[in-house]
PASEBA-1860 file (N, C-alpha, C; in nm, 3 decimals):
! residues 19
1> MVFERQKS> 3.023/-3.139/-1.627/3.160/-3.149/-1.575/3.174/-3.273/-1.485 ~ 3.291/-3.325/-1.478/3.313/-3.444/-1.393/3.293/-3.407/-1.246 ~ 3.332/-3.285/-1.210/3.319/-3.244/-1.069/3.172/-3.239/-1.028 ~ 3.087/-3.203/-1.122/2.942/-3.194/-1.089/2.893/-3.327/-1.034 ~ 2.940/-3.437/-1.090/2.896/-3.571/-1.043/2.946/-3.592/-0.900 ~ 3.068/-3.554/-0.873/3.121/-3.572/-0.736/3.044/-3.484/-0.638 ~ 2.997/-3.371/-0.686/2.921/-3.280/-0.597/2.802/-3.353/-0.537 ~ 2.737/-3.434/-0.617/2.619/-3.507/-0.567/2.659/-3.596/-0.450
9> AKTVRASS> 2.774/-3.660/-0.460/2.817/-3.751/-0.354/2.885/-3.673/-0.241 ~ 2.973/-3.579/-0.278/3.041/-3.502/-0.172/3.033/-3.354/-0.207 ~ 2.928/-3.290/-0.166/2.912/-3.147/-0.196/3.017/-3.064/-0.126 ~ 3.049/-3.101/-0.005/3.147/-3.023/0.071/3.284/-3.034/0.006 ~ 3.326/-3.154/-0.025/3.459/-3.172/-0.085/3.460/-3.115/-0.227 ~ 3.358/-3.141/-0.301/3.351/-3.093/-0.440/3.353/-2.940/-0.442 ~ 3.289/-2.879/-0.344/3.284/-2.732/-0.340/3.427/-2.676/-0.335 ~ 3.512/-2.740/-0.258/3.650/-2.690/-0.245/3.723/-2.702/-0.379
17> IDY> 3.698/-2.810/-0.450/3.769/-2.829/-0.578/3.701/-2.749/-0.690 ~ 3.569/-2.756/-0.694/3.497/-2.686/-0.802/3.517/-2.535/-0.791 ~ 3.505/-2.485/-0.671/3.516/-2.338/-0.656/3.657/-2.303/-0.612
END
């Protein structure tokens, strides 16, 4: 997923969007 890549850079921000 595209969000998975952002998780690596911003886990906190990605967590809000992914979950």
